[in-house]
C-alpha positions, 0 to 999 in steps of 0.5 A: 882411555876409560872414558866413554865417547859420546856424540859430537854437538855444537852449542851456543850455551857459553855465549848465552850464559855470558851475555845474561844481565845480572839478575835475581838468579845470579844472586841465588847462585852467590848466596847458595854457593858463595856463602861456604866461604863464610863457613870456612871463615867461621871455622878457621876463626873459631879455632884461632880465637879459642887457641889459648882457651884450648891450652887451659886444662879447664877447657877439657882438652888442655892442648899445648901451643904446638898441639894447637898448631898441629891441629891447624895443620891437620885441618889444612891437610884434610882440606888438601886431600879433600880437595883432590878427592872431591875435585876429581869426583866433581869433574866426573859426576857434576858440580851439584852432587859434590857441593851437596856431599861436601857440605854435609861432610862439613856439617857432620864433622863440625858437630863432632868437633863440639863433642871432642874430649881428647886431642886425638878425637879433636884432630880427627874431627878437624881433618874431616871438617877440612876435607869437607871444606877442601872439597867445597873449594873445587866444586864451588869455584868451578860452578860459580865461574861457569855460571857467572857472566864473563864480564863480571867473573872477576869481581864476583869471584873475589867478592865471594872468596872475600866473604870468608872474612864475614865468617871471620868477623862473625866468629870473632864476635861470637867468641867474645860472648862464648869465651866469657867465663861469666856466661859459659863454662870454660869447657862449654863456650868453645863447643857451642861455637862449633855447634852454631857453625853447623846451624849456619851450614844447615841453612846454607844447605837448604838454599843450595838445594835450588842451585842447578848443575852447571850447564857447561858440565852437562853438555860436555858429559852427554846431558845437552838436552838438560843443559838447553832446557836449564839455560832456556829457563834461566833466560825466561826468568831474566827476561821476565825480571828485566822486561826486555828480550835478550839479544840473539847469540850466534857464536858456537862451539863444537864439543865431543862429549865424554862421560869422564876424563882420566888422570892421564889426560888431566896430568897431560893437560897440566904438565904438557899442554899448560906447564906455565899455567901450572907453575903460575897456579902453584906459585900463587897458592903456595904464597898465599897459603903460607902467609894466611895459615901461618899468620892467622892460625897463630894470631891469638898465640902471638897476641897472648905470648908477646903482648899478654892479651887475654884469650877472651880479648883476642877477638877484639883484635881479630875483628878489625883484621878481618874487616881489612881483609874483607875490604880488599876484595870488595874495593879492588875487585872491580879492577880485576875486570877493568884493569886486568888480572895480571897487573892487579894480582902482581900489585896485590901480591908484591905490595902485601909482601913488602908491607909484611917485611916492614911489619916484621922489622917493626915487630922485631924492634919492639916498636909495636903494641897489640893495637899497632901490630893489628893495624899493620896486619890490616894494611898488609892483608887488605892487599893480600886478601884481594890477591889470595881471592884472585888465586882461586879465580885464576886456578879455576879459569885458566884450565879447560872445563873438563879439568877445571875442578881437578886443576883447582883442587891440585893447586889448592892441595899442593900449594896449601900442602906446602904452605898451609900445613908447614906454616901453622906448624912452623909458626907455632914452634916459632911463637913457643920460643918467645923470641921476636926475632924467630917470628920475624924470620917467619914473616920474612919467609911469608913475604918472600913467597908472596913477592915471588908469586907476584913476580911469577904473575907478571912474567907468565900470568894469563889475562882472562878479564872479560873473556869467556872461559872457552876463550881462556882455555878451550875445552879438551873435547873442542881441541880434539875436533879441531874447532874452537869458538867462532870469531 
């Protein structure tokens, strides 16, 4: 193997991190890392709400409906490849280096998007923007789950992933102003939207400079002295804030340090050591990726094609849709820690799938207006949003620390590649036909994938609520030493 072998150490760092009370330091982690989902929500929403504007010649691009769907698919493709590429680098070179690099890539590509003059340039910019966001998913989820105490990991992770919809609401509200041709020219407003997204990203970059490397990554990769120093400093900050001394931790874990993990080890871990977990992760990601990318990327086209909603009014319908998605993780998140991952993920996936079938039937029967269709979407995605957020939590926590970012990147890339790339392209074609029955079949497919993923969670799901990451999946290096966490 290519990785260099280092010394064997025994550390109490995982237990020390998990027993910390919630503090200002944890809020800094949430703001510095979690707000990337606000950016992603803003990015996706901007493209969604300006979809009909981009099809107008006066926009400066004049794309067709299918080209808008293709641009969405290219964005997702870039996110998939970016997740794989940066995910591997995240496990090898550390969380902090990569979550800085990927954010810079996003910023540069987003600014370039605002200056697009041709469809080809627009596609290229969307690809690299997606690559930055995809890389963020792997680096950020890994870092967050390794820094948040085990007893709170579920609700915090869902809250952070659900913040995507804060960006969505912000993007929709922003579009109401920027797409108003009385204020901004048709070829200017949508460009300003991308520029403002870059400004928000720059602010996040400044905060993120203060977020530390994951101590778990450090002690496995030979930087145990830095890890001990970092955790000691965090403990001092928490004790000073709370005014009480932290309890002593006796549980420890033995680790054989390694500089890197080869692709052979990663593949063996996914397909030989944990094949059921791999099937589970793919099922969850394919289901939610198809549903979200298919419906959300083409929402504006559905509203304008079937209900004659003008492009400047589309954001009015997106804001309540986003609010329902935001409420799901916020209101249900704590249940993923108390009731458990397995029952809650199953409930959210299956319920959203069943509700989507009902929505599709009403839509095909012509029984819905733009307002009532949006109301149906709010209910469907209240549950789907909590389930989708839990998919990222699951993909991150059920694999060993050495392969965590790459495992999540693999789930995201393959699941989103199957569901996220095909979804927008397929729905774009279905909407172009102007026939409700064709869109209904698309909804039915999305519902089937969600229900199937929910069943998979019930049958082979891993219950990780309240457990240390090392108890859910022991580090590969601990397995090699024949030692795990003590009782």
